[in-house]
C-alpha positions, 0 to 999 in steps of 0.5 A: 255754122258751129254752135255749142249747146249744154245739157244737164245729165241725169246719171245714176249712182254707179255712173256718178262714182265712175265719172268721179274716178275717171277725173282723178285718174285723168288728172294724174295721167296728165300731170304725170305726162307733163312732169316727164316733159317738164323734167326733160325740158328743165334738166336737159340731161344735166345735173340729174340725180340719176342717169337720164336718157332721151327717148327717140321721140325728139323732134324740133317740130312735132307737127312735121316730124323733122328729126334733128337727133335724139339728143337735141337740147332745143326740143321737148323730148320725153325722158326714159327714167326706166319707165319706157319699155323697149317696145315703145322705142320703135319706128312707125312708117319709117319715122320715130314716134313723136313725144305724144306718140311715145306717151300714147304708147306708154298709156296703152301699156298702162291700160294693161297694167293698171285697173284704173286706166283699163276702166277708162274709155281709150278715146278719152285717154287719147283726148286727154293726151292730145289736149296736153300736146296742144298746150305744150306745142302752144308754148313753143309757138309763143301762143300761151305760157308753159302748161301748169299742173292741174289740181282737183279743183280746176280739172273737171271735164273729159271729152269724147271724139266725134262719133263715139257717143250716140244721142237718142233725141226724144222728138215725140214729146210736146213739152219744151223741156223733156228727157232724151238719152245719150250713150257714152262709151265706158259709162253706158246709157244716160238720161239728160234734160233736153232743154233745146232739141238738136236738129235732125240734120245737125252733125254732132262733133265732140261731146264734153262731159263737165262736172259743175257745182250743181251736177254733171253737164254735157256740152255738145259741139254741133255743125249746123247746115245753115251758115252765118250771113254776110256782114253788111258794110258799115257804109250801107247801113240805115241805122246805128246805135252807140252803147256805153258800158257803165256801173250804175247803168250796165248799158246806155244806148244812144237813143236815150234808153238804158239797161240796168245793172242788177249787180248779181254778185255785189248787191247787199243780199248776195254779198251777205250770203257769200260772206256767211257761207265762206265763214262756215267753210273757214270754221271747219277742219281742213280736210274734213267732210264737213268742210267739203260740204260747206265748200260745195254750198259756196260753189253752188251759190257762185254757179247760181250767180253766174247763171243769172248773169249769163241769162241777163247778158243774153237778153241785154245783147238781144236788145242792143242788137235789135235796136239798129242795123249796126252797133258801135261800142267802146274798145275797152282794155278791161284788164288794164282797168282792173290792174293794181295801183302803182305803189307810192314810196316816200323816203323808203316807206310805202304810202297809201296809193288808193288800192283799197278804195279801187278794190271795190271798183274792180269787184264791181267791174268783174261783176258787170262782166263787160267782156262777156257782154261784148262777146254775146253782142258780137255773136248775135250781130254776126248771126244777124249779119250786122256790123259791130265797130269798136271805137277808142274810148278815150275821153268819151265821157268828157267830150261833148257830142254837140260841139266836141269840147273836151274837159273834165269839168263837163262831167259831174257824176251822172250829169253832163253840162258842156262848158263851151256850148251849154249842152246838157244830157245824162252822162252815160247817154252823152258818152254813147252819142259821143261814141256814135259821133266818132264813127261818123254815124248818127242815130235818128229816132223814129219818134220825130214829129212833123215828118212827111209820110215817106220820111218816118224811117230810121235814117243815118246821117253819115257826113260832116254834119255828124262830125260838127255836132249838128244834132237832129235827134227829134224827141231826144234833142236836148236844149242849149243854154245861151251864155247870158243865162248860163249861171241861172241854168246851172243853179236850176240843174243843181236844184233839179238833180239834188 
């Protein structure tokens, strides 16, 4: 089983300066290599200011090294432009060098010519070029878009190959959070906060050094000896829970409980802090040190918000996974939910389309971070061997879980009152039970009364009774209203909720 654990580094002043210098050089190296590939891809040896000659590293398939000629227009070769030496354009093992091979050979020459390149560990430079090669190859395999040039703001990490860095774990300390040491080639020995002890039998793979707003971190990829358990078949589970994601309540569970939404970035206090700190950045002179310092304060606040949200999501995911032996959730298209409203054009003029009002909703959805919560639930369920089933969320908030009647009039804010059968419930809880009902599963509470001694276990109804809406929720059972008393019941509900 592969896991990735993060630790905070404690570098000295010299190591801080050297790592910052590495980031600048590695970013320039990546952008320079990308510019060569992009220039040859776009120009195709046509309409250039100066004569362009393709190097001999031109292949239609970089992985198989099948050569179709040095001047094939459908490949991604590296242009010469006078920067490639004659020693670079040679064959190795009877094959011409690939694109990354040509640029790797040129990088070796740069280490002898430039002092900034010579101070960087060679394995880090090779890994920087390998990441660019993977991104460029992914473009031709239609897996992603064309690689973009990196700015200083979005290039903040470099990686060591397996076996390059050496970890010295402190296993004698009795404290939960102690300090251990790591040796990073080119940087030297460095202390890090050992917040989670690495097992002795773990196989250490790559180590990624990252720069964040509040310092430097180390991300360690580990191969643990234990493996993930086999996922239980959904037909054999004895209990299931449906969850509904929301704004007012982050998660509503089908057993009637809720997980609150703290709104880490959109609450009144935090929004005011962000507004004040961003205003300080805008008032500083562009390019000045004071503006950079003010920007760091904004980044630190965003990092603090992200850390709080991440911690809360892990706790929420644990509560959901530990509720039952299977989790039924919505298959939400979050990107489409946050898309812009279609423009309204009447007589050649653009009219208001509600985008200004939807802007606040989009911000709240981003703050809730439903996608990350789903990912954490999936991971914790996989570690426990529990199945997770995604259900079509269409009309789950308008469909009655008791009779299956669907209507917009059933829903009124957080109140749900079925027009057909009179069933009433909290709207979010009702949606979670509808999700569970669509999977032909039913969660039966253990707190039911008048049960025999052998029937106090959590059971699962998986037959036509769940589809027909025959409810047996025990304490979670909601009353039905006969049609003759419908009007009186609605008045009582309005008085109760208002």
